[in-house]
All heavy atoms as a GROMACS GRO file, in nm:
protein
  619
    1MET      N    1  -1.566   0.494   0.122
    1MET     CA    2  -1.540   0.468   0.266
    1MET      C    3  -1.459   0.588   0.315
    1MET      O    4  -1.350   0.614   0.241
    1MET     CB    5  -1.471   0.339   0.292
    1MET     CG    6  -1.456   0.303   0.438
    1MET     SD    7  -1.390   0.127   0.456
    1MET     CE    8  -1.546   0.038   0.460
    2ASN      N    9  -1.484   0.662   0.418
    2ASN     CA   10  -1.406   0.762   0.467
    2ASN      C   11  -1.308   0.723   0.574
    2ASN      O   12  -1.310   0.605   0.624
    2ASN     CB   13  -1.494   0.887   0.511
    2ASN     CG   14  -1.575   0.853   0.629
    2ASN    OD1   15  -1.534   0.779   0.727
    2ASN    ND2   16  -1.695   0.902   0.640
    3LYS      N   17  -1.227   0.809   0.628
    3LYS     CA   18  -1.124   0.780   0.720
    3LYS      C   19  -1.178   0.728   0.852
    3LYS      O   20  -1.128   0.632   0.914
    3LYS     CB   21  -1.043   0.904   0.750
    3LYS     CG   22  -0.947   0.939   0.639
    3LYS     CD   23  -0.852   1.052   0.686
    3LYS     CE   24  -0.746   1.076   0.583
    3LYS     NZ   25  -0.645   1.173   0.619
    4ASP      N   26  -1.294   0.785   0.904
    4ASP     CA   27  -1.352   0.735   1.022
    4ASP      C   28  -1.412   0.599   1.005
    4ASP      O   29  -1.406   0.519   1.092
    4ASP     CB   30  -1.468   0.834   1.070
    4ASP     CG   31  -1.408   0.967   1.116
    4ASP    OD1   32  -1.304   0.967   1.184
    4ASP    OD2   33  -1.485   1.072   1.090
    5GLU      N   34  -1.466   0.563   0.892
    5GLU     CA   35  -1.527   0.430   0.871
    5GLU      C   36  -1.405   0.328   0.852
    5GLU      O   37  -1.417   0.213   0.905
    5GLU     CB   38  -1.604   0.428   0.734
    5GLU     CG   39  -1.734   0.502   0.740
    5GLU     CD   40  -1.796   0.538   0.608
    5GLU    OE1   41  -1.727   0.531   0.510
    5GLU    OE2   42  -1.921   0.550   0.606
    6ILE      N   43  -1.300   0.368   0.796
    6ILE     CA   44  -1.178   0.281   0.791
    6ILE      C   45  -1.126   0.255   0.932
    6ILE      O   46  -1.088   0.143   0.966
    6ILE     CB   47  -1.075   0.337   0.698
    6ILE    CG1   48  -1.121   0.334   0.546
    6ILE    CG2   49  -0.943   0.261   0.711
    6ILE    CD1   50  -1.036   0.405   0.452
    7LEU      N   51  -1.117   0.367   1.009
    7LEU     CA   52  -1.072   0.350   1.148
    7LEU      C   53  -1.157   0.258   1.228
    7LEU      O   54  -1.107   0.166   1.300
    7LEU     CB   55  -1.067   0.489   1.216
    7LEU     CG   56  -1.005   0.487   1.362
    7LEU    CD1   57  -0.869   0.446   1.363
    7LEU    CD2   58  -1.023   0.628   1.422
    8ALA      N   59  -1.286   0.266   1.210
    8ALA     CA   60  -1.373   0.171   1.279
    8ALA      C   61  -1.356   0.033   1.240
    8ALA      O   62  -1.352  -0.060   1.324
    8ALA     CB   63  -1.519   0.214   1.256
    9LYS      N   64  -1.333   0.017   1.109
    9LYS     CA   65  -1.303  -0.124   1.064
    9LYS      C   66  -1.180  -0.178   1.114
    9LYS      O   67  -1.160  -0.294   1.147
    9LYS     CB   68  -1.317  -0.129   0.899
    9LYS     CG   69  -1.323  -0.260   0.849
    9LYS     CD   70  -1.354  -0.256   0.698
    9LYS     CE   71  -1.364  -0.391   0.636
    9LYS     NZ   72  -1.404  -0.388   0.496
   10LEU      N   73  -1.073  -0.092   1.111
   10LEU     CA   74  -0.946  -0.134   1.156
   10LEU      C   75  -0.952  -0.164   1.308
   10LEU      O   76  -0.886  -0.262   1.357
   10LEU     CB   77  -0.844  -0.017   1.135
   10LEU     CG   78  -0.785  -0.001   0.996
   10LEU    CD1   79  -0.690   0.124   0.992
   10LEU    CD2   80  -0.712  -0.129   0.949
   11THR      N   81  -1.034  -0.094   1.384
   11THR     CA   82  -1.042  -0.118   1.521
   11THR      C   83  -1.096  -0.262   1.544
   11THR      O   84  -1.042  -0.331   1.635
   11THR     CB   85  -1.131  -0.015   1.596
   11THR    OG1   86  -1.075   0.119   1.580
   11THR    CG2   87  -1.152  -0.049   1.748
   12GLY      N   88  -1.195  -0.306   1.475
   12GLY     CA   89  -1.243  -0.437   1.479
   12GLY      C   90  -1.141  -0.543   1.448
   12GLY      O   91  -1.126  -0.648   1.505
   13ILE      N   92  -1.055  -0.515   1.344
   13ILE     CA   93  -0.947  -0.598   1.306
   13ILE      C   94  -0.845  -0.616   1.419
   13ILE      O   95  -0.808  -0.727   1.445
   13ILE     CB   96  -0.885  -0.550   1.171
   13ILE    CG1   97  -0.982  -0.565   1.053
   13ILE    CG2   98  -0.757  -0.627   1.143
   13ILE    CD1   99  -0.944  -0.494   0.929
   14PHE      N  100  -0.812  -0.504   1.470
   14PHE     CA  101  -0.715  -0.508   1.582
   14PHE      C  102  -0.771  -0.581   1.702
   14PHE      O  103  -0.698  -0.653   1.769
   14PHE     CB  104  -0.676  -0.361   1.627
   14PHE     CG  105  -0.574  -0.298   1.552
   14PHE    CD1  106  -0.578  -0.268   1.412
   14PHE    CD2  107  -0.448  -0.270   1.606
   14PHE    CE1  108  -0.473  -0.220   1.333
   14PHE    CE2  109  -0.342  -0.209   1.537
   14PHE     CZ  110  -0.354  -0.191   1.398
   15HIS      N  111  -0.894  -0.567   1.735
   15HIS     CA  112  -0.965  -0.637   1.848
   15HIS      C  113  -0.953  -0.788   1.814
   15HIS      O  114  -0.913  -0.871   1.906
   15HIS     CB  115  -1.111  -0.604   1.857
   15HIS     CG  116  -1.131  -0.467   1.923
   15HIS    ND1  117  -1.254  -0.414   1.924
   15HIS    CD2  118  -1.039  -0.368   1.967
   15HIS    CE1  119  -1.244  -0.290   1.987
   15HIS    NE2  120  -1.118  -0.259   2.002
   16ASP      N  121  -0.987  -0.826   1.697
   16ASP     CA  122  -0.980  -0.973   1.664
   16ASP      C  123  -0.842  -1.030   1.656
   16ASP      O  124  -0.810  -1.133   1.715
   16ASP     CB  125  -1.048  -0.997   1.525
   16ASP     CG  126  -1.201  -0.970   1.530
   16ASP    OD1  127  -1.259  -0.971   1.631
   16ASP    OD2  128  -1.253  -0.948   1.419
   17GLU      N  129  -0.742  -0.961   1.590
   17GLU     CA  130  -0.611  -1.017   1.570
   17GLU      C  131  -0.531  -1.013   1.698
   17GLU      O  132  -0.453  -1.099   1.719
   17GLU     CB  133  -0.547  -0.941   1.455
   17GLU     CG  134  -0.604  -0.956   1.322
   17GLU     CD  135  -0.602  -1.103   1.275
   17GLU    OE1  136  -0.497  -1.172   1.300
   17GLU    OE2  137  -0.708  -1.151   1.222
   18LEU      N  138  -0.555  -0.904   1.785
   18LEU     CA  139  -0.476  -0.897   1.909
   18LEU      C  140  -0.547  -0.948   2.024
   18LEU      O  141  -0.499  -0.943   2.136
   18LEU     CB  142  -0.431  -0.754   1.922
   18LEU     CG  143  -0.349  -0.689   1.814
   18LEU    CD1  144  -0.313  -0.548   1.848
   18LEU    CD2  145  -0.228  -0.771   1.783
   19ASP      N  146  -0.670  -0.996   2.007
   19ASP     CA  147  -0.756  -1.055   2.110
   19ASP      C  148  -0.767  -0.955   2.218
   19ASP      O  149  -0.749  -1.006   2.339
   19ASP     CB  150  -0.687  -1.195   2.151
   19ASP     CG  151  -0.799  -1.270   2.224
   19ASP    OD1  152  -0.915  -1.260   2.202
   19ASP    OD2  153  -0.750  -1.357   2.318
   20ASN      N  154  -0.801  -0.841   2.200
   20ASN     CA  155  -0.818  -0.737   2.306
   20ASN      C  156  -0.923  -0.640   2.261
   20ASN      O  157  -0.902  -0.554   2.172
   20ASN     CB  158  -0.688  -0.664   2.329
   20ASN     CG  159  -0.695  -0.569   2.445
   20ASN    OD1  160  -0.804  -0.528   2.488
   20ASN    ND2  161  -0.583  -0.528   2.490
   21ASP      N  162  -1.045  -0.650   2.315
   21ASP     CA  163  -1.147  -0.559   2.280
   21ASP      C  164  -1.144  -0.425   2.348
   21ASP      O  165  -1.231  -0.332   2.321
   21ASP     CB  166  -1.291  -0.624   2.324
   21ASP     CG  167  -1.317  -0.748   2.235
   21ASP    OD1  168  -1.256  -0.756   2.119
   21ASP    OD2  169  -1.411  -0.826   2.273
   22ASP      N  170  -1.044  -0.400   2.428
   22ASP     CA  171  -1.023  -0.271   2.490
   22ASP      C  172  -0.936  -0.180   2.414
   22ASP      O  173  -0.924  -0.060   2.452
   22ASP     CB  174  -0.967  -0.286   2.640
   22ASP     CG  175  -1.058  -0.368   2.721
   22ASP    OD1  176  -1.174  -0.356   2.707
   22ASP    OD2  177  -1.004  -0.441   2.815
   23ILE      N  178  -0.873  -0.219   2.302
   23ILE     CA  179  -0.796  -0.136   2.219
   23ILE      C  180  -0.882  -0.023   2.162
   23ILE      O  181  -0.986  -0.056   2.101
   23ILE     CB  182  -0.721  -0.220   2.108
   23ILE    CG1  183  -0.629  -0.315   2.173
   23ILE    CG2  184  -0.658  -0.122   2.017
   23ILE    CD1  185  -0.577  -0.414   2.071
   24VAL      N  186  -0.836   0.095   2.169
   24VAL     CA  187  -0.900   0.220   2.114
   24VAL      C  188  -0.796   0.280   2.019
   24VAL      O  189  -0.700   0.329   2.062
   24VAL     CB  190  -0.939   0.317   2.226
   24VAL    CG1  191  -1.005   0.437   2.154
   24VAL    CG2  192  -1.034   0.252   2.320
   25LEU      N  193  -0.832   0.274   1.894
   25LEU     CA  194  -0.745   0.329   1.790
   25LEU      C  195  -0.780   0.471   1.766
   25LEU      O  196  -0.892   0.511   1.765
   25LEU     CB  197  -0.746   0.246   1.661
   25LEU     CG  198  -0.690   0.100   1.656
   25LEU    CD1  199  -0.705   0.047   1.519
   25LEU    CD2  200  -0.546   0.097   1.711
   26SER      N  201  -0.678   0.553   1.734
   26SER     CA  202  -0.700   0.692   1.674
   26SER      C  203  -0.609   0.692   1.554
   26SER      O  204  -0.521   0.613   1.530
   26SER     CB  205  -0.662   0.790   1.779
   26SER     OG  206  -0.531   0.798   1.802
   27PHE      N  207  -0.614   0.814   1.488
   27PHE     CA  208  -0.525   0.830   1.372
   27PHE      C  209  -0.380   0.836   1.416
   27PHE      O  210  -0.284   0.808   1.348
   27PHE     CB  211  -0.566   0.957   1.298
   27PHE     CG  212  -0.701   0.947   1.247
   27PHE    CD1  213  -0.806   1.034   1.282
   27PHE    CD2  214  -0.734   0.865   1.144
   27PHE    CE1  215  -0.928   1.025   1.235
   27PHE    CE2  216  -0.869   0.843   1.094
   27PHE     CZ  217  -0.972   0.932   1.135
   28GLU      N  218  -0.354   0.878   1.549
   28GLU     CA  219  -0.218   0.892   1.595
   28GLU      C  220  -0.167   0.768   1.661
   28GLU      O  221  -0.050   0.766   1.716
   28GLU     CB  222  -0.216   1.016   1.688
   28GLU     CG  223  -0.245   1.144   1.632
   28GLU     CD  224  -0.397   1.171   1.604
   28GLU    OE1  225  -0.484   1.112   1.685
   28GLU    OE2  226  -0.434   1.248   1.518
   29THR      N  227  -0.244   0.665   1.676
   29THR     CA  228  -0.195   0.542   1.749
   29THR      C  229  -0.076   0.481   1.680
   29THR      O  230  -0.073   0.471   1.560
   29THR     CB  231  -0.314   0.444   1.748
   29THR    OG1  232  -0.426   0.498   1.819
   29THR    CG2  233  -0.267   0.307   1.828
   30THR      N  234   0.025   0.446   1.761
   30THR     CA  235   0.145   0.374   1.712
   30THR      C  236   0.151   0.238   1.772
   30THR      O  237   0.079   0.210   1.872
   30THR     CB  238   0.262   0.450   1.740
   30THR    OG1  239   0.297   0.449   1.875
   30THR    CG2  240   0.258   0.592   1.686
   31ALA      N  241   0.243   0.161   1.721
   31ALA     CA  242   0.262   0.012   1.788
   31ALA      C  243   0.298   0.034   1.935
   31ALA      O  244   0.264  -0.052   2.012
   31ALA     CB  245   0.368  -0.055   1.710
   32GLU      N  246   0.371   0.149   1.965
   32GLU     CA  247   0.411   0.159   2.109
   32GLU      C  248   0.294   0.186   2.191
   32GLU      O  249   0.304   0.167   2.322
   32GLU     CB  250   0.506   0.280   2.116
   32GLU     CG  251   0.639   0.246   2.045
   32GLU     CD  252   0.735   0.366   2.046
   32GLU    OE1  253   0.701   0.467   2.110
   32GLU    OE2  254   0.840   0.353   1.975
   33ASP      N  255   0.182   0.224   2.149
   33ASP     CA  256   0.059   0.263   2.220
   33ASP      C  257  -0.024   0.135   2.259
   33ASP      O  258  -0.110   0.136   2.339
   33ASP     CB  259  -0.033   0.354   2.148
   33ASP     CG  260   0.035   0.487   2.128
   33ASP    OD1  261   0.109   0.529   2.217
   33ASP    OD2  262   0.017   0.551   2.017
   34VAL      N  263   0.004   0.024   2.182
   34VAL     CA  264  -0.076  -0.096   2.191
   34VAL      C  265   0.020  -0.214   2.240
   34VAL      O  266   0.096  -0.254   2.166
   34VAL     CB  267  -0.152  -0.135   2.066
   34VAL    CG1  268  -0.230  -0.259   2.085
   34VAL    CG2  269  -0.233  -0.018   2.016
   35GLU      N  270  -0.003  -0.254   2.363
   35GLU     CA  271   0.085  -0.349   2.422
   35GLU      C  272   0.106  -0.476   2.338
   35GLU      O  273   0.218  -0.538   2.314
   35GLU     CB  274   0.039  -0.391   2.560
   35GLU     CG  275   0.131  -0.484   2.633
   35GLU     CD  276   0.084  -0.514   2.771
   35GLU    OE1  277   0.002  -0.436   2.834
   35GLU    OE2  278   0.113  -0.623   2.830
   36GLU      N  279  -0.002  -0.524   2.284
   36GLU     CA  280  -0.003  -0.659   2.205
   36GLU      C  281   0.052  -0.636   2.064
   36GLU      O  282   0.076  -0.734   1.993
   36GLU     CB  283  -0.139  -0.708   2.197
   36GLU     CG  284  -0.213  -0.743   2.322
   36GLU     CD  285  -0.278  -0.627   2.387
   36GLU    OE1  286  -0.273  -0.514   2.342
   36GLU    OE2  287  -0.342  -0.655   2.489
   37TRP      N  288   0.074  -0.512   2.020
   37TRP     CA  289   0.125  -0.491   1.882
   37TRP      C  290   0.276  -0.496   1.873
   37TRP      O  291   0.344  -0.396   1.882
   37TRP     CB  292   0.072  -0.351   1.840
   37TRP     CG  293   0.086  -0.317   1.692
   37TRP    CD1  294   0.146  -0.401   1.595
   37TRP    CD2  295   0.039  -0.197   1.628
   37TRP    NE1  296   0.141  -0.329   1.479
   37TRP    CE2  297   0.071  -0.216   1.493
   37TRP    CE3  298  -0.027  -0.089   1.670
   37TRP    CZ2  299   0.046  -0.111   1.400
   37TRP    CZ3  300  -0.062   0.013   1.577
   37TRP    CH2  301  -0.020   0.002   1.443
   38ASP      N  302   0.319  -0.625   1.849
   38ASP     CA  303   0.470  -0.638   1.837
   38ASP      C  304   0.504  -0.674   1.695
   38ASP      O  305   0.407  -0.675   1.602
   38ASP     CB  306   0.525  -0.740   1.936
   38ASP     CG  307   0.445  -0.877   1.914
   38ASP    OD1  308   0.392  -0.904   1.811
   38ASP    OD2  309   0.460  -0.952   2.011
   39SER      N  310   0.619  -0.709   1.665
   39SER     CA  311   0.659  -0.731   1.522
   39SER      C  312   0.589  -0.857   1.465
   39SER      O  313   0.556  -0.857   1.353
   39SER     CB  314   0.814  -0.752   1.513
   39SER     OG  315   0.860  -0.862   1.600
   40LEU      N  316   0.568  -0.962   1.548
   40LEU     CA  317   0.492  -1.080   1.500
   40LEU      C  318   0.344  -1.039   1.470
   40LEU      O  319   0.293  -1.080   1.366
   40LEU     CB  320   0.508  -1.197   1.593
   40LEU     CG  321   0.427  -1.323   1.553
   40LEU    CD1  322   0.487  -1.369   1.424
   40LEU    CD2  323   0.453  -1.430   1.670
   41SER      N  324   0.279  -0.976   1.570
   41SER     CA  325   0.142  -0.942   1.543
   41SER      C  326   0.127  -0.841   1.431
   41SER      O  327   0.022  -0.839   1.366
   41SER     CB  328   0.078  -0.898   1.679
   41SER     OG  329   0.145  -0.778   1.719
   42HIS      N  330   0.225  -0.757   1.406
   42HIS     CA  331   0.222  -0.666   1.301
   42HIS      C  332   0.198  -0.731   1.166
   42HIS      O  333   0.118  -0.690   1.088
   42HIS     CB  334   0.344  -0.576   1.296
   42HIS     CG  335   0.353  -0.471   1.190
   42HIS    ND1  336   0.277  -0.354   1.218
   42HIS    CD2  337   0.406  -0.464   1.075
   42HIS    CE1  338   0.284  -0.274   1.103
   42HIS    NE2  339   0.368  -0.340   1.023
   43ILE      N  340   0.266  -0.847   1.141
   43ILE     CA  341   0.252  -0.922   1.018
   43ILE      C  342   0.101  -0.977   1.017
   43ILE      O  343   0.038  -0.967   0.912
   43ILE     CB  344   0.353  -1.037   1.017
   43ILE    CG1  345   0.495  -0.978   1.008
   43ILE    CG2  346   0.324  -1.123   0.903
   43ILE    CD1  347   0.604  -1.080   1.027
   44GLN      N  348   0.055  -1.018   1.124
   44GLN     CA  349  -0.081  -1.082   1.128
   44GLN      C  350  -0.185  -0.968   1.095
   44GLN      O  351  -0.280  -0.982   1.030
   44GLN     CB  352  -0.110  -1.133   1.265
   44GLN     CG  353  -0.033  -1.259   1.292
   44GLN     CD  354  -0.043  -1.315   1.433
   44GLN    OE1  355  -0.053  -1.223   1.525
   44GLN    NE2  356  -0.047  -1.443   1.456
   45LEU      N  357  -0.159  -0.853   1.161
   45LEU     CA  358  -0.242  -0.734   1.130
   45LEU      C  359  -0.247  -0.700   0.990
   45LEU      O  360  -0.352  -0.674   0.921
   45LEU     CB  361  -0.198  -0.614   1.223
   45LEU     CG  362  -0.237  -0.622   1.366
   45LEU    CD1  363  -0.165  -0.517   1.444
   45LEU    CD2  364  -0.389  -0.609   1.396
   46ILE      N  365  -0.130  -0.693   0.924
   46ILE     CA  366  -0.112  -0.650   0.786
   46ILE      C  367  -0.198  -0.747   0.696
   46ILE      O  368  -0.272  -0.709   0.607
   46ILE     CB  369   0.024  -0.642   0.741
   46ILE    CG1  370   0.098  -0.532   0.821
   46ILE    CG2  371   0.041  -0.618   0.594
   46ILE    CD1  372   0.040  -0.392   0.804
   47VAL      N  373  -0.174  -0.874   0.721
   47VAL     CA  374  -0.246  -0.969   0.631
   47VAL      C  375  -0.403  -0.957   0.652
   47VAL      O  376  -0.476  -0.970   0.556
   47VAL     CB  377  -0.197  -1.114   0.680
   47VAL    CG1  378  -0.297  -1.227   0.616
   47VAL    CG2  379  -0.062  -1.142   0.650
   48ALA      N  380  -0.444  -0.939   0.779
   48ALA     CA  381  -0.591  -0.922   0.809
   48ALA      C  382  -0.642  -0.792   0.741
   48ALA      O  383  -0.750  -0.791   0.684
   48ALA     CB  384  -0.614  -0.920   0.955
   49VAL      N  385  -0.568  -0.694   0.746
   49VAL     CA  386  -0.610  -0.561   0.682
   49VAL      C  387  -0.614  -0.570   0.541
   49VAL      O  388  -0.712  -0.526   0.468
   49VAL     CB  389  -0.508  -0.442   0.728
   49VAL    CG1  390  -0.535  -0.323   0.649
   49VAL    CG2  391  -0.523  -0.418   0.878
   50GLU      N  392  -0.512  -0.634   0.476
   50GLU     CA  393  -0.519  -0.663   0.330
   50GLU      C  394  -0.645  -0.740   0.292
   50GLU      O  395  -0.696  -0.710   0.190
   50GLU     CB  396  -0.383  -0.725   0.291
   50GLU     CG  397  -0.270  -0.644   0.287
   50GLU     CD  398  -0.142  -0.714   0.245
   50GLU    OE1  399  -0.130  -0.843   0.259
   50GLU    OE2  400  -0.045  -0.644   0.194
   51LYS      N  401  -0.664  -0.842   0.369
   51LYS     CA  402  -0.780  -0.929   0.335
   51LYS      C  403  -0.922  -0.850   0.353
   51LYS      O  404  -1.002  -0.851   0.263
   51LYS     CB  405  -0.778  -1.052   0.428
   51LYS     CG  406  -0.890  -1.146   0.397
   51LYS     CD  407  -0.881  -1.270   0.477
   51LYS     CE  408  -0.996  -1.370   0.459
   51LYS     NZ  409  -0.978  -1.488   0.540
   52ALA      N  410  -0.926  -0.776   0.461
   52ALA     CA  411  -1.053  -0.705   0.491
   52ALA      C  412  -1.078  -0.590   0.385
   52ALA      O  413  -1.191  -0.565   0.356
   52ALA     CB  414  -1.040  -0.641   0.628
   53PHE      N  415  -0.977  -0.528   0.337
   53PHE     CA  416  -0.994  -0.418   0.243
   53PHE      C  417  -0.965  -0.445   0.100
   53PHE      O  418  -0.981  -0.365   0.007
   53PHE     CB  419  -0.899  -0.294   0.284
   53PHE     CG  420  -0.949  -0.225   0.410
   53PHE    CD1  421  -0.891  -0.266   0.532
   53PHE    CD2  422  -1.051  -0.132   0.405
   53PHE    CE1  423  -0.939  -0.207   0.654
   53PHE    CE2  424  -1.094  -0.068   0.522
   53PHE     CZ  425  -1.041  -0.105   0.640
   54GLY      N  426  -0.927  -0.577   0.072
   54GLY     CA  427  -0.897  -0.617  -0.064
   54GLY      C  428  -0.791  -0.542  -0.123
   54GLY      O  429  -0.793  -0.517  -0.245
   55VAL      N  430  -0.683  -0.523  -0.048
   55VAL     CA  431  -0.567  -0.447  -0.102
   55VAL      C  432  -0.439  -0.526  -0.070
   55VAL      O  433  -0.439  -0.622   0.003
   55VAL     CB  434  -0.561  -0.302  -0.043
   55VAL    CG1  435  -0.672  -0.219  -0.075
   55VAL    CG2  436  -0.528  -0.316   0.111
   56ARG      N  437  -0.334  -0.484  -0.137
   56ARG     CA  438  -0.192  -0.541  -0.102
   56ARG      C  439  -0.105  -0.423  -0.090
   56ARG      O  440  -0.103  -0.330  -0.159
   56ARG     CB  441  -0.146  -0.628  -0.226
   56ARG     CG  442  -0.220  -0.749  -0.258
   56ARG     CD  443  -0.204  -0.864  -0.164
   56ARG     NE  444  -0.064  -0.908  -0.174
   56ARG     CZ  445  -0.011  -0.998  -0.095
   56ARG    NH1  446  -0.082  -1.051  -0.001
   56ARG    NH2  447   0.113  -1.037  -0.107
   57PHE      N  448  -0.026  -0.441   0.022
   57PHE     CA  449   0.074  -0.330   0.056
   57PHE      C  450   0.216  -0.371   0.016
   57PHE      O  451   0.248  -0.487   0.022
   57PHE     CB  452   0.072  -0.305   0.199
   57PHE     CG  453  -0.059  -0.260   0.257
   57PHE    CD1  454  -0.128  -0.332   0.345
   57PHE    CD2  455  -0.118  -0.136   0.207
   57PHE    CE1  456  -0.249  -0.296   0.396
   57PHE    CE2  457  -0.248  -0.103   0.264
   57PHE     CZ  458  -0.305  -0.172   0.356
   58THR      N  459   0.288  -0.280  -0.022
   58THR     CA  460   0.431  -0.307  -0.058
   58THR      C  461   0.512  -0.297   0.076
   58THR      O  462   0.465  -0.234   0.171
   58THR     CB  463   0.498  -0.216  -0.152
   58THR    OG1  464   0.496  -0.082  -0.100
   58THR    CG2  465   0.421  -0.208  -0.293
   59SER      N  466   0.629  -0.359   0.074
   59SER     CA  467   0.719  -0.348   0.193
   59SER      C  468   0.749  -0.206   0.223
   59SER      O  469   0.745  -0.162   0.341
   59SER     CB  470   0.844  -0.428   0.176
   59SER     OG  471   0.813  -0.563   0.157
   60SER      N  472   0.778  -0.130   0.128
   60SER     CA  473   0.804   0.016   0.152
   60SER      C  474   0.693   0.102   0.202
   60SER      O  475   0.720   0.188   0.292
   60SER     CB  476   0.861   0.081   0.022
   60SER     OG  477   0.771   0.079  -0.079
   61GLU      N  478   0.573   0.065   0.159
   61GLU     CA  479   0.455   0.131   0.215
   61GLU      C  480   0.442   0.094   0.367
   61GLU      O  481   0.425   0.186   0.450
   61GLU     CB  482   0.322   0.084   0.143
   61GLU     CG  483   0.309   0.149   0.005
   61GLU     CD  484   0.197   0.078  -0.076
   61GLU    OE1  485   0.155  -0.040  -0.043
   61GLU    OE2  486   0.141   0.151  -0.161
   62ILE      N  487   0.453  -0.031   0.399
   62ILE     CA  488   0.435  -0.072   0.538
   62ILE      C  489   0.543   0.000   0.627
   62ILE      O  490   0.508   0.043   0.734
   62ILE     CB  491   0.441  -0.218   0.545
   62ILE    CG1  492   0.324  -0.295   0.472
   62ILE    CG2  493   0.443  -0.269   0.695
   62ILE    CD1  494   0.339  -0.432   0.455
   63GLN      N  495   0.664  -0.009   0.578
   63GLN     CA  496   0.774   0.054   0.662
   63GLN      C  497   0.768   0.206   0.670
   63GLN      O  498   0.823   0.258   0.757
   63GLN     CB  499   0.909   0.013   0.591
   63GLN     CG  500   0.933  -0.134   0.609
   63GLN     CD  501   1.063  -0.178   0.524
   63GLN    OE1  502   1.118  -0.102   0.456
   63GLN    NE2  503   1.108  -0.290   0.550
   64SER      N  504   0.686   0.268   0.584
   64SER     CA  505   0.678   0.417   0.590
   64SER      C  506   0.569   0.459   0.692
   64SER      O  507   0.574   0.576   0.730
   64SER     CB  508   0.643   0.473   0.454
   64SER     OG  509   0.504   0.435   0.416
   65TRP      N  510   0.487   0.374   0.741
   65TRP     CA  511   0.381   0.416   0.829
   65TRP      C  512   0.439   0.445   0.969
   65TRP      O  513   0.512   0.364   1.024
   65TRP     CB  514   0.277   0.309   0.846
   65TRP     CG  515   0.210   0.261   0.723
   65TRP    CD1  516   0.189   0.338   0.608
   65TRP    CD2  517   0.143   0.139   0.696
   65TRP    NE1  518   0.123   0.266   0.514
   65TRP    CE2  519   0.089   0.149   0.558
   65TRP    CE3  520   0.127   0.024   0.765
   65TRP    CZ2  521   0.025   0.044   0.499
   65TRP    CZ3  522   0.058  -0.084   0.706
   65TRP    CH2  523   0.010  -0.074   0.578
   66ASN      N  524   0.398   0.559   1.022
   66ASN     CA  525   0.435   0.596   1.156
   66ASN      C  526   0.322   0.585   1.257
   66ASN      O  527   0.344   0.586   1.376
   66ASN     CB  528   0.492   0.751   1.154
   66ASN     CG  529   0.617   0.753   1.082
   66ASN    OD1  530   0.713   0.675   1.102
   66ASN    ND2  531   0.621   0.845   0.993
   67ASN      N  532   0.202   0.567   1.203
   67ASN     CA  533   0.087   0.559   1.289
   67ASN      C  534  -0.029   0.500   1.210
   67ASN      O  535  -0.020   0.480   1.088
   67ASN     CB  536   0.053   0.689   1.354
   67ASN     CG  537   0.031   0.799   1.252
   67ASN    OD1  538  -0.030   0.780   1.141
   67ASN    ND2  539   0.080   0.913   1.278
   68VAL      N  540  -0.140   0.477   1.272
   68VAL     CA  541  -0.259   0.427   1.211
   68VAL      C  542  -0.312   0.520   1.109
   68VAL      O  543  -0.362   0.474   1.004
   68VAL     CB  544  -0.368   0.399   1.320
   68VAL    CG1  545  -0.502   0.360   1.257
   68VAL    CG2  546  -0.322   0.270   1.415
   69GLY      N  547  -0.307   0.651   1.127
   69GLY     CA  548  -0.350   0.737   1.018
   69GLY      C  549  -0.286   0.726   0.888
   69GLY      O  550  -0.345   0.734   0.785
   70GLU      N  551  -0.156   0.692   0.897
   70GLU     CA  552  -0.080   0.676   0.772
   70GLU      C  553  -0.116   0.550   0.702
   70GLU      O  554  -0.112   0.533   0.581
   70GLU     CB  555   0.071   0.689   0.797
   70GLU     CG  556   0.110   0.827   0.838
   70GLU     CD  557   0.263   0.839   0.865
   70GLU    OE1  558   0.339   0.750   0.834
   70GLU    OE2  559   0.298   0.954   0.905
   71MET      N  560  -0.158   0.447   0.790
   71MET     CA  561  -0.201   0.320   0.733
   71MET      C  562  -0.335   0.351   0.658
   71MET      O  563  -0.357   0.302   0.543
   71MET     CB  564  -0.227   0.218   0.836
   71MET     CG  565  -0.283   0.088   0.791
   71MET     SD  566  -0.333  -0.023   0.925
   71MET     CE  567  -0.171  -0.063   1.001
   72ILE      N  568  -0.416   0.429   0.716
   72ILE     CA  569  -0.551   0.465   0.657
   72ILE      C  570  -0.534   0.542   0.525
   72ILE      O  571  -0.602   0.513   0.427
   72ILE     CB  572  -0.639   0.545   0.751
   72ILE    CG1  573  -0.681   0.450   0.874
   72ILE    CG2  574  -0.755   0.606   0.696
   72ILE    CD1  575  -0.749   0.523   0.991
   73ASP      N  576  -0.444   0.633   0.529
   73ASP     CA  577  -0.409   0.715   0.410
   73ASP      C  578  -0.370   0.619   0.295
   73ASP      O  579  -0.411   0.633   0.182
   73ASP     CB  580  -0.302   0.823   0.425
   73ASP     CG  581  -0.352   0.928   0.515
   73ASP    OD1  582  -0.469   0.950   0.537
   73ASP    OD2  583  -0.268   1.001   0.574
   74CYS      N  584  -0.291   0.516   0.330
   74CYS     CA  585  -0.244   0.424   0.226
   74CYS      C  586  -0.370   0.335   0.178
   74CYS      O  587  -0.369   0.308   0.051
   74CYS     CB  588  -0.133   0.330   0.292
   74CYS     SG  589  -0.059   0.227   0.170
   75ILE      N  590  -0.451   0.292   0.262
   75ILE     CA  591  -0.566   0.228   0.220
   75ILE      C  592  -0.654   0.316   0.131
   75ILE      O  593  -0.703   0.261   0.025
   75ILE     CB  594  -0.656   0.178   0.343
   75ILE    CG1  595  -0.573   0.072   0.432
   75ILE    CG2  596  -0.788   0.122   0.308
   75ILE    CD1  597  -0.638   0.045   0.562
   76LEU      N  598  -0.671   0.438   0.163
   76LEU     CA  599  -0.761   0.531   0.078
   76LEU      C  600  -0.689   0.544  -0.062
   76LEU      O  601  -0.761   0.563  -0.158
   76LEU     CB  602  -0.770   0.661   0.148
   76LEU     CG  603  -0.873   0.668   0.258
   76LEU    CD1  604  -0.871   0.800   0.322
   76LEU    CD2  605  -1.015   0.643   0.196
   77ALA      N  606  -0.558   0.544  -0.068
   77ALA     CA  607  -0.486   0.564  -0.193
   77ALA      C  608  -0.498   0.440  -0.280
   77ALA      O  609  -0.466   0.451  -0.398
   77ALA     CB  610  -0.341   0.598  -0.166
   78LYS      N  611  -0.535   0.326  -0.232
   78LYS     CA  612  -0.548   0.210  -0.318
   78LYS      C  613  -0.663   0.206  -0.398
   78LYS      O  614  -0.766   0.252  -0.380
   78LYS     CB  615  -0.544   0.076  -0.220
   78LYS     CG  616  -0.417   0.056  -0.144
   78LYS     CD  617  -0.309   0.010  -0.232
   78LYS     CE  618  -0.182  -0.011  -0.152
   78LYS     NZ  619  -0.071  -0.061  -0.237
   0.00000   0.00000   0.00000
């Protein structure tokens, strides 16, 4: 799976978890760019991403992400 495929899959997860089909993710997207992406929904997103990709993230990995692209890099490294 390449970065674009992961981004497409993440977009679907964000649509489902944040209940907003208008969200457009890019590699540079941050939580500040998505109105529904707050600290509570962040936890729901992480759980959904872990389940969808069959991975587990450490707290330090999650805290190190500055944008969606860094989340994707972490998924690729798993």
